[in-house]
C-alpha positions in Angstrom: -14.0 -23.3 -37.1 -14.6 -19.8 -38.5 -13.9 -16.7 -36.5 -17.7 -15.9 -36.2 -18.4 -19.4 -34.9 -15.5 -18.9 -32.3 -16.8 -15.6 -31.2 -20.5 -17.2 -30.7 -18.8 -20.0 -28.3 -16.7 -17.3 -26.5 -19.9 -15.4 -25.9 -21.7 -18.4 -24.7 -18.9 -19.1 -22.4 -18.9 -15.5 -21.1 -22.8 -15.7 -20.4 -22.5 -19.0 -18.6 -19.7 -17.6 -16.6 -21.4 -14.3 -16.0 -24.5 -16.3 -14.6 -22.3 -18.3 -12.4 -20.7 -15.2 -11.1 -24.3 -13.7 -10.2 -25.3 -17.1 -8.5 -22.2 -16.8 -6.4 -22.8 -13.1 -5.4 -26.3 -13.9 -4.8 -25.5 -16.6 -2.3 -22.9 -14.3 -0.6 -25.7 -12.0 0.4 -23.9 -8.8 -0.9 -27.0 -7.3 -2.6 -29.5 -8.8 -0.1 -30.7 -5.1 1.0 -31.2 -4.0 -2.6 -31.5 -6.9 -5.0 -32.0 -4.6 -8.1 -28.3 -4.8 -8.3 -28.5 -8.3 -9.4 -30.1 -7.6 -12.8 -27.1 -5.0 -13.4 -24.4 -7.8 -12.6 -26.2 -10.2 -14.8 -26.4 -7.7 -17.8 -23.0 -5.9 -17.8 -20.3 -7.9 -19.5 -17.2 -7.5 -17.4 -15.0 -9.2 -20.2 -15.4 -6.1 -22.3 -13.7 -4.1 -19.5 -10.8 -6.4 -19.0 -9.6 -7.0 -22.6 -6.5 -8.2 -20.8 -5.4 -8.6 -17.1 -2.5 -10.2 -15.1 -2.8 -13.1 -12.7 0.1 -13.8 -10.2 2.5 -16.5 -11.7 5.8 -18.0 -10.5 8.2 -15.0 -10.6 5.7 -12.5 -11.4 2.5 -12.1 -13.4 1.0 -13.9 -16.4 -1.0 -11.7 -19.1 -4.3 -13.0 -20.1 -5.5 -11.6 -23.3 -8.7 -11.8 -25.2 -7.1 -11.4 -28.7 -4.7 -14.3 -28.0 -4.1 -16.6 -31.1 -4.7 -19.7 -28.9 -8.4 -20.5 -28.4 -7.8 -22.2 -25.0 -6.0 -19.0 -23.9 -8.9 -17.0 -25.0 -11.2 -19.1 -23.0 -9.1 -19.0 -20.0 -9.2 -15.1 -20.3 -13.1 -14.9 -20.5 -13.7 -17.5 -17.7 -11.2 -15.7 -15.5 -12.9 -12.4 -16.3 -16.0 -13.6 -14.1 -14.0 -15.1 -11.1 -15.0 -13.4 -8.0 -11.5 -11.9 -7.7 -9.7 -8.7 -8.3 -8.0 -8.6 -11.6 -4.7 -6.5 -12.1 -5.2 -4.6 -15.3 -2.3 -2.0 -15.3 1.3 -2.5 -14.0 4.0 0.0 -13.9 7.6 -1.2 -13.2 6.0 -4.3 -11.4 3.6 -2.3 -9.3 0.1 -2.4 -9.5 -1.6 0.9 -10.5 -5.1 0.0 -11.5 -7.3 -2.9 -11.2 -10.9 -4.3 -11.4 -12.2 -4.8 -8.0 -13.7 -8.2 -6.8 -17.2 -8.2 -7.9 -18.7 -9.4 -4.7 -17.1 -6.5 -2.9 -18.3 -4.0 -5.8 -21.7 -5.5 -5.2 -21.6 -4.9 -1.3 -20.3 -1.2 -2.0 -22.9 -0.4 -4.6 -25.7 -1.8 -2.2 -24.3 0.2 0.8 -24.1 3.5 -1.4 -28.1 3.2 -1.3 -28.4 4.6 -4.8 -32.0 5.7 -5.7 -33.8 6.4 -9.0 -32.5 9.7 -10.5 -29.7 9.9 -8.1 -26.5 11.8 -9.7 -23.4 9.6 -8.9 -19.7 10.6 -8.9 -17.2 7.7 -8.9 -13.7 8.5 -8.0 -11.4 6.2 -9.7 -12.5 5.1 -13.1 -10.5 1.8 -13.2 -11.7 -0.3 -16.1 -15.2 1.5 -16.4 -16.9 -1.5 -15.2 -18.4 0.1 -12.0 -19.5 3.1 -13.9 -21.3 0.7 -16.3 -23.1 -1.0 -13.4 -24.2 2.5 -11.9 -25.4 3.5 -15.4 -27.4 0.4 -16.0 -28.9 0.6 -12.6 -30.0 4.3 -13.1 -30.9 3.6 -16.8 -29.2 6.9 -17.7 -25.4 7.3 -18.4 -25.6 11.1 -18.0 -26.4 10.5 -14.1 -23.0 9.0 -13.7 -19.6 10.8 -13.7 -16.2 8.9 -13.4 -12.9 10.7 -12.8 -9.3 9.5 -12.9 -5.9 11.1 -12.9 -4.4 9.1 -15.6 -5.3 9.6 -19.1 -4.5 6.1 -20.2 -7.0 5.0 -17.7 -9.8 7.2 -18.7 -9.3 6.5 -22.4 -9.3 2.9 -21.9 -12.4 3.2 -19.6 -14.3 5.1 -22.4 -13.3 2.6 -25.0 -14.6 -0.2 -22.8 -17.8 1.7 -22.0 -18.5 2.5 -25.6 -18.1 -1.3 -26.5 -20.4 -2.3 -23.8 -23.0 0.4 -24.9 -22.9 2.7 -21.9 -22.6 6.5 -21.8 -21.5 7.8 -18.5 -19.3 11.1 -18.2 -15.7 10.3 -18.1 -13.3 12.9 -16.6 -9.5 13.2 -16.5 -8.5 15.0 -13.3 -7.2 14.5 -9.7 -10.3 12.8 -8.1 -9.6 14.7 -4.9 -10.9 17.7 -6.4 -14.0 16.1 -7.4 -15.7 17.5 -10.6 -17.6 20.4 -9.7 -19.2 21.4 -13.1 -21.3 18.2 -12.7 -22.2 18.8 -9.1 -24.1 18.6 -7.0 -23.9 14.8 -6.5 -26.4 12.6 -4.5 -23.9 10.0 -3.9 -20.0 9.8 -4.1 -18.2 6.4 -4.3 -14.5 5.9 -4.3 -12.6 2.6 -5.6 -9.2 3.9 -4.3 -7.9 4.1 -0.8 -7.5 7.5 0.9 -5.4 9.1 3.7 -8.0 12.0 4.4 -11.4 13.0 3.2 -11.1 15.8 0.5 -13.3 18.7 1.3 -14.3 19.0 -2.2 -16.4 16.1 -1.8 -18.4 17.3 0.9 -18.8 20.5 -1.0 -20.1 18.8 -4.3 -22.4 16.5 -2.2 -26.3 17.5 -1.6 -27.2 17.7 2.1 -28.3 14.1 3.2 -26.0 12.8 0.3 -23.9 9.8 0.9 -20.0 9.3 0.4 -18.6 5.7 0.6 -15.1 5.4 0.3 -12.0 2.9 1.5 -10.3 4.0 4.2 -7.5 2.5 6.3 -8.1 -1.0 5.0 -11.9 -0.5 5.7 -14.8 1.0 4.1 -16.4 4.4 5.6 -20.0 5.4 4.8 -20.4 9.1 5.5 -23.8 11.1 5.7 -23.2 14.7 4.4 -24.9 17.3 6.5 -23.7 20.3 4.6 -20.7 21.4 2.7 -18.5 21.5 5.9 -19.8 18.5 7.9 -20.2 14.8 7.4 -20.0 11.7 9.5 -20.5 7.9 9.6 -19.5 4.6 10.6 -17.3 2.0 8.9 -18.9 -1.0 7.2 -17.7 -4.4 9.0 -15.8 -5.8 5.9 -12.1 -5.4 5.2 -11.3 -3.6 1.9 -7.7 -3.2 0.3 -7.6 -0.8 -2.6 -4.8 0.9 -4.7 -4.2 4.3 -3.2 -5.5 7.3 -4.9 -2.9 8.7 -7.1 -1.7 12.1 -6.4 -2.1 11.7 -2.7 0.9 10.9 -0.3 1.2 7.5 1.5 3.5 5.5 3.5 4.3 2.0 3.4 6.5 2.0 6.4 5.6 0.1 9.5 4.7 2.5 12.5 7.6 3.1 14.9 7.4 1.0 17.9 5.3 -1.8 16.5 8.0 -4.2 17.6 7.0 -3.8 21.1 3.5 -4.9 20.5 2.9 -8.7 21.1 3.0 -11.0 18.0 -0.7 -12.0 18.5 -1.6 -8.4 18.0 0.7 -7.6 15.2 -0.8 -10.7 13.4 -4.6 -9.7 14.0 -6.0 -8.0 11.1 -8.5 -5.9 13.1 -5.7 -4.4 15.2 -3.8 -3.6 11.9 -6.9 -1.8 10.8 -6.7 0.3 14.0 -2.9 0.9 13.3 -3.7 2.2 9.9 -6.6 4.3 11.2 -4.6 6.1 14.0 -1.3 6.2 11.9 0.8 9.1 13.4 -1.5 9.9 16.1 -1.4 6.9 18.5 1.5 4.9 19.6 1.2 1.1 18.6 1.5 0.1 22.2 -1.0 2.5 23.5 -3.3 1.3 20.5 -2.8 -2.3 21.6 -3.6 -1.8 25.1 -6.8 0.3 24.2 -7.8 -2.4 21.7 -7.5 -5.4 24.2 -9.3 -3.2 26.9 -12.3 -2.4 24.7 -12.6 -6.1 23.6 -10.9 -6.2 20.3 -13.5 -4.0 18.6 -14.5 -4.8 14.8 -14.5 -2.1 12.2 -18.1 -1.3 12.7 -17.5 0.3 15.9 -15.2 3.0 14.4 -16.2 6.1 12.4 -15.1 9.5 11.2 -16.3 13.0 11.5 -15.3 15.9 9.4 -16.2 19.1 10.5 -14.9 22.7 10.1 -12.1 21.7 7.8 -10.8 18.9 10.0 -11.4 15.3 10.3 -11.0 12.7 13.1 -11.5 9.0 13.6 -13.1 7.5 16.7 -14.5 4.5 18.6 -18.1 4.3 19.4 -18.9 7.9 19.7 -17.7 11.1 18.0 -17.2 13.0 21.2 -16.4 9.8 23.2 -12.9 9.3 25.1 -11.1 7.7 22.1 -10.6 10.2 19.0 -7.7 10.7 16.7 -7.1 13.4 14.2 -6.9 12.5 10.7 -4.1 14.1 8.5 -4.9 17.3 6.9 
């Protein structure tokens, strides 16, 4: 079989796998509030953004590669590119530093971003470029989309992938916490990396009434921007685990005193979210007592306010009895 025939076969496999992924996301209800995203996911070829990726294997990771000399390996690569799972795309010393997020989570986040025609969008964390391509497709104009990443090798590969797929968003190499002031103002800001605080630059670069959606403390916070110094909003109900924003501090240590919390609490995912949200400002035993007293609240009862250069998380109401300062 010639190379061109094989290419056509792989393209057919990719098209069928992409259609199956779209049906799967459709069934999940991820874009029910804005079905326009269905067409974007049906059109943008994810496999062009993951020319190789890593899947967990015994003793580490197995690399899947689109240029493998083995036809069966190439087919595994292209089918795996359309699995509804996150794909590890960059490892350093065995540690994950970049990935392509789970497509159904991306669909839900893009829907929750509430993009409208003509919006200018900033994406923090270029990743493979796939999310920027989905945004460019939805908006019909790559110039409305800016994506930024600290790592030059990530932005360079994202540019190559976007070029191969025919999309032209603006790709910038910079610390995402600083935003991209020369491209501001933005109507929407979406981050695909976890944060410890909300960067003031994002508020300053977002239009009044704009929306910021970012991972935070194993959840997703949706903030409405009032002005350059004030934003507020609730968490979405869904859990979300992302690679931390490079250039920011992080701590993987367990909070002191966690051992005194009953095991049924330590093992509860929603309690672990509360611990992550209040790290450094609420003793784990106090957090557990409050969590039980308030009926084991889900993520959507929590929120964040950023005002006057400081931020705080809260339960139910910004001025209510339960509020905790965020790291500066």
